[in-house]
C-alpha positions as CSV (number, residue, x, y, z in Angstrom):
1,M,41.2,-36.9,88.8
2,N,40.2,-36.7,85.1
3,R,42.1,-38.1,82.2
4,R,43.6,-34.8,81.2
5,E,45.0,-34.2,84.7
6,A,46.3,-37.7,84.8
7,V,48.1,-37.3,81.4
8,S,49.6,-34.0,82.5
9,R,50.9,-35.6,85.7
10,A,52.3,-38.6,83.8
11,A,54.0,-36.3,81.3
12,F,55.6,-34.4,84.2
13,L,56.8,-37.6,85.7
14,L,58.1,-38.8,82.4
15,G,60.0,-35.6,81.9
16,G,63.3,-37.2,82.5
17,A,62.6,-39.8,79.9
18,I,61.5,-37.3,77.2
19,T,64.3,-36.0,75.1
20,F,65.1,-32.3,75.1
21,N,64.1,-32.1,71.4
22,S,60.7,-33.5,72.1
23,L,60.2,-30.9,74.9
24,G,61.2,-28.3,72.4
25,A,58.5,-29.6,69.9
26,F,55.9,-29.4,72.6
27,A,57.0,-25.9,73.7
28,E,56.7,-24.8,70.1
29,G,53.2,-26.1,70.1
30,V,52.1,-23.7,72.8
31,I,53.6,-20.5,71.4
32,P,50.6,-18.2,70.5
33,T,50.4,-16.8,67.0
34,D,48.2,-14.3,65.2
35,S,46.9,-16.6,62.4
36,L,43.3,-17.6,61.6
37,P,41.9,-20.2,64.0
38,F,41.7,-23.8,62.8
39,D,38.5,-25.8,63.6
40,A,40.1,-28.6,65.6
41,K,36.8,-30.4,65.8
42,L,37.5,-31.5,62.2
43,L,40.2,-33.8,63.5
44,N,37.6,-35.9,65.2
45,Q,36.8,-37.3,61.7
46,E,40.4,-38.5,61.4
47,E,40.6,-40.6,64.6
48,D,40.6,-43.8,62.6
49,L,43.6,-42.7,60.5
50,V,45.4,-41.4,63.5
51,A,44.9,-44.8,65.2
52,E,46.2,-46.6,62.2
53,I,49.3,-44.4,62.1
54,A,49.9,-44.9,65.8
55,D,49.4,-48.7,65.4
56,T,52.2,-48.6,62.7
57,F,54.6,-47.2,65.3
58,I,53.5,-49.7,68.0
59,P,51.7,-52.7,66.4
60,D,50.2,-55.7,68.3
61,R,52.8,-58.2,69.3
62,K,52.5,-61.7,70.4
63,D,51.1,-61.0,73.9
64,I,51.1,-57.2,74.0
65,P,48.3,-55.1,72.4
66,G,49.4,-52.2,70.2
67,A,48.6,-48.6,70.0
68,K,45.1,-49.0,68.6
69,A,44.1,-51.3,71.5
70,A,45.4,-48.6,73.9
71,G,42.9,-46.1,72.4
72,L,45.5,-43.8,70.9
73,G,43.4,-42.4,68.0
74,P,41.1,-40.4,70.4
75,F,44.0,-39.7,72.8
76,I,46.2,-38.1,70.1
77,V,43.3,-36.1,68.6
78,M,42.4,-34.9,72.1
79,M,46.0,-33.8,72.8
80,I,46.2,-31.9,69.5
81,Q,42.9,-30.2,70.1
82,D,43.5,-29.3,73.8
83,C,47.2,-28.7,74.1
84,Y,48.4,-27.1,70.8
85,T,47.8,-23.8,69.0
86,S,45.7,-23.4,65.9
87,D,48.8,-23.3,63.7
88,I,50.0,-26.7,65.0
89,Q,46.5,-28.2,64.7
90,M,46.4,-27.1,61.0
91,H,50.0,-28.4,60.5
92,F,48.9,-31.8,62.0
93,A,45.8,-31.9,59.7
94,N,48.0,-31.2,56.7
95,G,50.4,-34.0,57.8
96,L,47.4,-36.4,57.8
97,K,46.5,-35.3,54.3
98,T,50.0,-35.8,53.1
99,I,50.1,-39.3,54.5
100,E,47.0,-40.1,52.5
101,E,48.3,-38.5,49.4
102,V,51.6,-40.4,49.5
103,S,49.7,-43.6,50.2
104,Q,47.4,-43.0,47.2
105,T,50.4,-42.1,45.0
106,Q,52.6,-45.1,45.9
107,F,50.0,-47.8,46.5
108,Q,46.7,-46.5,45.0
109,K,44.8,-47.0,48.2
110,S,44.2,-45.4,51.6
111,F,46.8,-45.6,54.3
112,K,44.3,-47.6,56.5
113,L,44.2,-50.4,53.9
114,L,48.0,-50.8,53.5
115,T,50.0,-53.7,54.9
116,L,52.5,-53.1,57.7
117,P,55.5,-53.2,55.3
118,E,53.8,-50.7,52.9
119,R,53.1,-48.4,55.9
120,E,56.7,-48.7,57.1
121,S,58.0,-47.8,53.6
122,I,56.0,-44.5,53.8
123,F,57.3,-43.9,57.3
124,K,60.9,-44.2,56.0
125,L,60.2,-41.2,53.7
126,F,58.7,-39.2,56.5
127,K,61.4,-40.0,58.9
128,A,64.1,-38.9,56.4
129,E,62.2,-35.6,55.9
130,A,61.9,-35.1,59.7
131,I,65.7,-35.7,60.2
132,A,66.5,-33.3,57.3
133,Q,64.2,-30.6,58.7
134,K,65.7,-31.0,62.2
135,K,69.2,-30.5,60.8
136,N,68.1,-27.4,58.8
137,R,66.4,-26.0,61.9
138,S,69.5,-26.4,64.0
139,N,71.6,-24.6,61.4
140,S,69.1,-21.7,60.8
141,I,68.4,-18.6,62.7
142,G,65.1,-16.8,62.8
143,A,61.5,-17.8,63.0
144,I,60.7,-21.2,64.6
145,A,59.1,-23.6,62.3
146,P,56.7,-26.2,63.7
147,P,58.1,-29.7,64.3
148,H,57.7,-32.1,61.4
149,F,54.4,-34.0,61.4
150,F,56.2,-37.3,61.8
151,Q,58.1,-36.1,64.9
152,L,54.9,-34.7,66.4
153,I,52.8,-37.8,65.9
154,S,55.5,-40.2,67.0
155,E,56.1,-38.3,70.2
156,L,52.4,-38.3,71.0
157,T,52.1,-42.0,70.2
158,Y,54.8,-43.0,72.6
159,L,53.6,-40.6,75.3
160,G,50.1,-41.9,75.0
161,Y,51.0,-45.6,74.8
162,Y,53.4,-45.7,77.7
163,T,51.1,-43.7,80.0
164,S,48.1,-45.9,79.1
165,E,47.1,-48.9,81.2
166,I,48.0,-51.3,78.4
167,G,51.4,-49.7,77.8
168,A,52.3,-49.5,81.5
169,T,51.1,-52.9,82.5
170,K,51.6,-55.1,79.4
171,A,54.5,-53.5,77.5
172,L,56.4,-52.5,80.6
173,R,57.0,-54.3,83.8
174,Y,54.6,-52.9,86.4
175,V,54.3,-53.1,90.2
176,H,51.0,-51.8,91.4
177,I,52.3,-50.8,94.8
178,P,56.1,-50.7,95.0
179,V,57.2,-51.8,98.4
180,K,60.5,-50.1,98.6
181,Y,62.7,-47.9,96.4
182,E,65.7,-49.7,94.8
183,S,67.9,-47.4,92.9
184,C,69.7,-50.1,90.9
185,V,68.0,-53.3,89.8
186,P,69.8,-55.5,87.4
187,L,67.8,-56.4,84.3
188,Q,67.7,-60.0,83.0
189,P,68.1,-60.6,79.2
190,G,64.7,-60.1,77.6
191,Q,63.1,-58.4,80.7
192,K,60.7,-55.5,80.1
193,A,61.7,-52.0,81.3
194,W,60.0,-50.8,84.5
195,A,56.9,-48.7,84.4
196,T,57.0,-47.9,88.1
């Protein structure tokens, strides 16, 4: 089984955990359009930036490695290249440019060089935009606009992290070979959620 097949199976298994809105965002990503093709190979140059953005969502914690350690830069770029249309790929590339522009405007340096609080302040702006766009989309009728860049990258970050070995075994509680199925297991305070 290759990585792509493993990810698609994991995504299927996580279907119950993924919100209906996130499935809608993915479905919009696979609707064919007639626009000019985008060269998705250009995104390979942005893996470092994508990894830093993902690491802002899920940074390293005391004993749990974050998104960068889980290899999410290459994973997210691969997902955008292999699973989304040219329109969404271009939309994603424009979102990366916008993050860099906002970073340069507010802090006069690249997003990769920002501290975690500075990155989080930029994320607050993008999150507010994404929420506003979602409300406008639910009230409008007509052509389907692509999901906001912030929504797209956050969903791919969480999907990639919690289906990675680090996310499943270190961030979640993992049993390699479950012995029996227990439908209801009480959680203790501070206990990690189950990966299996």
